[in-house]
DOTORPA-644972 format. One record per residue (C-alpha): residue in three letters; x, y, z. Coordinates in steps of 0.1 Angstrom, whole numbers, plus 5000, padded with zeros to 4 digits. Layout:
REM DOTORPA-644972
ALA,X,Y,Z
...
***
This chain:
REM DOTORPA-644972
MET,7337,6109,0850
ILE,7303,6093,0843
LYS,7274,6116,0864
GLN,7243,6097,0876
LEU,7210,6107,0866
SER,7188,6125,0885
VAL,7152,6115,0887
ASN,7143,6149,0869
ASN,7168,6137,0846
LEU,7158,6103,0837
SER,7125,6117,0837
ASN,7131,6145,0812
LEU,7150,6121,0793
LYS,7119,6091,0793
ARG,7097,6122,0777
LYS,7123,6126,0751
SER,7124,6094,0739
TRP,7086,6088,0737
LYS,7087,6122,0719
ILE,7110,6114,0692
LEU,7087,6077,0687
PHE,7049,6100,0688
ILE,7073,6119,0664
TYR,7082,6088,0644
VAL,7048,6074,0639
LEU,7038,6110,0628
LEU,7058,6110,0598
THR,7052,6074,0590
LEU,7016,6082,0586
SER,7018,6111,0566
ALA,7042,6096,0546
GLU,7019,6065,0539
ALA,6985,6083,0536
ASP,6982,6082,0503
ASP,6994,6048,0497
PHE,6976,6028,0530
LYS,6949,6032,0554
HIS,6964,6011,0582
ILE,6938,5992,0601
THR,6961,5982,0627
PRO,6985,6017,0641
VAL,7023,6013,0633
LEU,7029,6017,0673
ILE,7010,5982,0686
ASP,7015,5981,0720
HIS,7004,5947,0737
GLY,7010,5964,0773
ARG,7017,5943,0806
ILE,7027,5904,0792
LYS,7044,5876,0814
GLU,7074,5862,0797
ASN,7077,5830,0779
THR,7040,5843,0767
GLU,7041,5841,0728
ILE,7023,5869,0713
ASN,6999,5866,0684
ASP,6984,5890,0666
ASN,6975,5908,0630
ILE,6991,5938,0608
ILE,6961,5948,0589
PHE,6963,5979,0564
VAL,6942,5986,0532
ASN,6955,5997,0499
THR,6940,6027,0489
SER,6970,6040,0464
GLY,6940,6030,0430
LYS,6963,6009,0413
ASP,6982,5971,0426
ILE,7008,5967,0448
ARG,7034,5940,0447
ILE,7047,5927,0480
GLU,7082,5922,0480
LYS,7093,5910,0516
ILE,7087,5912,0551
PHE,7114,5918,0577
SER,7117,5913,0611
SER,7143,5934,0632
CYS,7151,5902,0659
GLY,7147,5868,0655
CYS,7122,5862,0682
THR,7095,5879,0657
THR,7081,5854,0631
THR,7054,5867,0602
HIS,7032,5852,0577
PHE,7014,5867,0546
ALA,6990,5848,0520
GLN,6992,5873,0493
GLU,7017,5888,0471
LYS,6998,5909,0450
VAL,6970,5939,0463
SER,6943,5952,0441
PRO,6931,5985,0447
GLY,6908,5984,0479
ASP,6924,5948,0490
THR,6930,5944,0526
VAL,6964,5929,0535
LYS,6967,5909,0563
VAL,7003,5901,0578
THR,7001,5873,0611
TYR,7029,5879,0631
ALA,7043,5857,0668
LEU,7062,5877,0690
ARG,7083,5854,0716
THR,7091,5870,0753
ALA,7110,5846,0767
GLY,7143,5859,0781
PHE,7133,5890,0778
LYS,7126,5914,0809
GLY,7108,5949,0807
ILE,7095,5971,0777
ILE,7107,5955,0746
ARG,7098,5970,0712
LYS,7103,5950,0680
THR,7098,5963,0643
VAL,7080,5943,0614
THR,7085,5962,0583
VAL,7068,5955,0550
TYR,7088,5962,0514
PHE,7072,5960,0482
VAL,7086,5954,0444
ASP,7077,5990,0435
LYS,7103,6012,0448
ASN,7086,6041,0444
ILE,7064,6029,0474
ASP,7083,6037,0508
PRO,7087,6003,0530
ILE,7061,6005,0560
THR,7075,6001,0596
TYR,7053,5984,0625
THR,7064,5986,0659
ILE,7054,5962,0681
GLN,7061,5968,0721
ALA,7052,5949,0754
ASP,7064,5952,0790
VAL,7076,5920,0799
TYR,7075,5909,0836
LYS,7094,5870,0852
LEU,7074,5853,0877
PHE,7110,5847,0895
ASP,7134,5870,0889
ILE,7169,5874,0909
GLU,7184,5910,0907
PRO,7213,5920,0897
ARG,7225,5897,0869
TYR,7254,5894,0876
LEU,7281,5900,0913
ASP,7309,5923,0903
PHE,7341,5916,0932
LEU,7365,5935,0905
HIS,7392,5952,0918
LEU,7396,5939,0952
ASP,7427,5954,0976
TYR,7443,5931,0992
ASN,7431,5930,1028
PRO,7434,5901,1046
ASP,7414,5900,1073
GLY,7381,5913,1053
THR,7352,5904,1037
VAL,7332,5922,1006
THR,7297,5916,1009
ARG,7273,5923,0981
THR,7234,5918,0981
LEU,7207,5901,0956
THR,7176,5902,0956
ILE,7151,5876,0948
ASN,7117,5886,0931
ASN,7081,5864,0935
GLY,7058,5877,0911
GLN,7032,5848,0913
HIS,6998,5842,0931
LYS,7016,5817,0951
GLU,7041,5812,0978
LEU,7078,5804,0961
THR,7104,5778,0979
ILE,7137,5790,0976
LYS,7152,5756,0983
LYS,7192,5759,0989
ILE,7214,5792,0974
TYR,7249,5779,0972
SER,7281,5786,0953
ASN,7311,5766,0937
ASN,7332,5792,0953
LYS,7341,5777,0993
TYR,7356,5811,1001
ILE,7313,5829,0993
ASN,7289,5827,1016
ILE,7252,5834,1013
GLU,7229,5842,1044
PRO,7201,5830,1047
ASP,7205,5806,1021
SER,7170,5788,1024
PHE,7133,5803,1024
THR,7100,5814,1017
LEU,7083,5839,0996
LYS,7048,5851,0996
PRO,7034,5859,0969
ASN,7043,5890,0946
SER,7070,5899,0969
SER,7108,5899,0975
LYS,7135,5895,0997
SER,7174,5904,0997
VAL,7200,5883,1005
THR,7238,5888,1016
VAL,7266,5878,0996
ARG,7298,5879,1014
TYR,7332,5872,0996
THR,7364,5864,1017
PRO,7397,5871,0996
VAL,7423,5850,0995
GLN,7438,5848,0967
LYS,7446,5872,0939
GLY,7439,5871,0902
TYR,7410,5867,0885
THR,7386,5841,0885
VAL,7342,5835,0875
SER,7323,5817,0900
GLN,7286,5808,0905
ILE,7258,5813,0927
ILE,7235,5786,0926
VAL,7194,5794,0937
GLU,7174,5759,0934
SER,7137,5764,0945
ASP,7103,5751,0939
TYR,7096,5775,0906
SER,7086,5748,0876
ASP,7097,5766,0849
ASN,7134,5776,0862
PRO,7137,5755,0895
THR,7177,5764,0887
TYR,7188,5797,0886
LYS,7224,5807,0881
ILE,7248,5843,0884
SER,7282,5845,0877
ALA,7301,5865,0902
PHE,7333,5881,0885
ILE,7362,5883,0912
GLN,7394,5901,0906
TYR,7420,5902,0935
ASN,7451,5925,0931
***
């Protein structure tokens, strides 16, 4: 049986995660202190970023090893992050600049991506930079899907779930229509206007009529320019 985390336990877990990340950063800096001087910290925090924003910045470090160093490759942990560097040979005292671009489309909340610089000389440990940001959406609906699974037979009953629609814009958001391709799903209210930086809950009711498993769609139509039609899956299993 899975136990729910209390607020205190969740807070302790977050503190432990940050401690582990902090120790990792210290160890990384210590291991590379003789070879490099980091102009850019190995943990790069871009703070709160709007979804669909592309982060463009540089990683900069100096060769302090006293010898020529050659960069073999630069590896990104995610396809959303691309890198570019112009020089492979780095002489003593030279500054290396790696340009990176991180696309935030499709992400929400705190994201962490890594960029690792590998060297031809295997005696030189790779340098790993962690790039993080807190991505927020201007228009979002929670949860991502609705669960109507393992419903017991009850011909006279309905099952209720809730969707929360969030407007993070500085202007009103009009929800034109909310409906489903399943005629046994009813949503109330099915249209309204949300004030800036506000949210509203809607009630989704499903009336079980046929046994079996099916996946239905709930469609939200709005005047949000980037994503006017938002679809949410409803997983239904009626025993």
